[in-house]
C-alpha positions as CSV (number, residue, x, y, z in Angstrom):
1,M,0.0,0.0,0.0
2,R,1.3,3.4,-0.9
3,P,1.8,6.0,1.9
4,V,-0.3,9.1,2.5
5,A,0.9,12.0,0.4
6,P,3.7,13.8,2.1
7,Q,2.0,17.2,1.7
8,I,-1.1,15.9,3.6
9,L,1.1,14.5,6.4
10,T,2.9,17.9,6.6
11,R,-0.5,19.7,7.0
12,L,-1.6,17.1,9.6
13,S,1.6,17.6,11.6
14,R,0.8,21.3,12.1
15,Y,-2.2,20.7,14.4
16,R,-1.8,21.7,18.0
17,V,-3.2,19.4,20.7
18,D,-3.1,22.2,23.2
19,Y,-6.0,23.9,21.5
20,L,-8.1,20.7,21.7
21,G,-9.8,19.0,24.6
22,P,-8.4,15.7,25.9
23,H,-10.8,13.5,23.8
24,A,-10.0,15.3,20.6
25,A,-6.2,15.3,21.4
26,A,-6.3,11.5,21.9
27,I,-8.1,10.9,18.6
28,L,-5.7,13.3,16.8
29,A,-2.7,11.4,18.2
30,E,-4.2,8.2,17.0
31,L,-4.9,9.7,13.6
32,H,-1.3,10.7,13.3
33,R,-0.3,7.1,14.0
34,A,-2.8,5.6,11.6
35,S,-1.7,8.1,8.9
36,A,2.0,7.0,9.3
37,V,1.3,3.3,8.8
38,P,-1.1,3.9,6.8
39,L,-4.4,2.5,7.8
40,P,-6.9,4.1,5.4
41,L,-10.2,2.8,6.8
42,T,-9.0,3.9,10.3
43,I,-8.0,7.3,8.9
44,V,-11.5,7.9,7.5
45,T,-13.3,6.9,10.7
46,L,-11.0,8.9,12.9
47,A,-11.1,12.0,10.7
48,A,-14.9,11.9,10.8
49,A,-14.9,11.3,14.6
50,L,-12.6,14.2,15.1
51,V,-14.8,16.7,13.2
52,D,-17.7,15.7,15.6
53,I,-15.5,15.8,18.7
54,V,-14.0,19.2,18.0
55,A,-17.4,20.6,17.4
56,H,-18.9,19.3,20.7
57,E,-16.1,18.8,23.3
58,A,-16.5,21.8,25.7
59,A,-12.8,21.5,26.8
60,G,-11.7,22.3,23.2
61,P,-12.7,24.9,20.5
62,S,-16.4,24.5,21.1
63,G,-15.8,25.9,24.6
64,Y,-14.3,29.1,23.3
65,L,-15.5,29.6,19.8
66,D,-19.1,30.7,18.9
67,G,-21.4,28.5,16.8
68,A,-20.7,30.7,13.7
69,A,-17.1,29.5,13.6
70,F,-18.3,25.9,13.2
71,A,-21.2,26.8,10.9
72,Y,-18.7,28.2,8.4
73,A,-15.8,25.7,9.0
74,G,-14.8,23.4,6.3
75,N,-16.4,22.5,3.0
76,K,-19.9,21.2,3.7
77,A,-19.9,18.9,0.7
78,A,-16.6,17.4,1.8
79,L,-17.7,17.0,5.4
80,G,-21.0,15.4,4.2
81,W,-19.0,13.0,2.1
82,L,-16.7,12.2,5.1
83,R,-19.7,11.4,7.3
84,G,-21.2,9.2,4.6
85,R,-18.0,7.4,3.9
86,R,-17.4,6.7,7.6
87,N,-21.0,5.4,7.8
88,S,-20.4,3.1,4.8
89,I,-17.3,1.7,6.5
90,L,-18.9,1.2,9.9
91,H,-22.5,0.3,9.0
92,H,-22.6,-2.0,6.0
93,E,-25.9,-1.2,4.3
94,A,-25.0,-1.6,0.7
95,P,-22.0,-2.4,-1.5
96,S,-19.4,0.3,-1.3
97,D,-16.4,1.0,-3.6
98,G,-13.2,-0.2,-2.0
99,L,-14.9,-2.5,0.4
100,M,-16.1,-5.2,-2.0
101,G,-12.8,-7.0,-2.7
102,E,-12.0,-5.2,-5.9
103,S,-8.5,-5.6,-7.3
104,D,-7.9,-1.9,-6.8
105,A,-9.5,-1.7,-3.3
106,E,-6.3,-0.5,-1.7
107,Q,-6.1,2.4,-4.1
108,W,-9.8,3.3,-3.5
109,Q,-9.2,3.2,0.3
110,M,-6.0,5.4,0.1
111,N,-7.8,7.9,-2.1
112,D,-10.6,8.0,0.4
113,A,-8.2,8.4,3.3
114,E,-6.5,11.4,1.7
115,R,-9.8,12.9,0.9
116,A,-10.9,12.4,4.5
117,L,-7.7,14.0,5.8
118,T,-8.1,17.0,3.4
119,A,-11.7,17.5,4.5
120,L,-10.7,17.4,8.2
121,L,-7.7,19.6,7.7
122,D,-9.7,22.3,5.8
123,Y,-12.2,22.2,8.7
124,L,-9.5,22.6,11.4
125,E,-7.8,25.4,9.4
126,D,-11.1,27.3,9.3
127,I,-11.3,27.2,13.1
128,S,-7.6,28.1,13.2
129,I,-5.9,25.6,15.4
130,T,-2.5,25.3,13.6
131,D,1.0,26.2,14.5
132,D,0.8,28.8,11.7
133,D,-1.3,31.0,14.1
134,E,1.8,32.1,16.0
């Protein structure tokens, strides 16, 4: 399996856990580890979980940002895709590309993992929790 694109890993490495609550920080650390291996299905599920956790964990950005910051964060179509893809991985309801034993399943999964990371990273950048803020 090919690795996650270096430019995506670089973007991911800029996220500061000190701006996050403890739950989000733990998931972000796990996402870093999954991205290094890579574990594409895990990347998708953790990225989707992190979007939800960041938006709701009072010890993190949701405790100090107003709702408007979250309403305008990220690309809504990309975040909708991310939630749907996570659901297709965790809740088999119908056949899903990359999960049906196709010969190119690993490529589908890595493409999805990178798309998931990009959706998450765009979301996090919009709520400004990178090292670039300093």
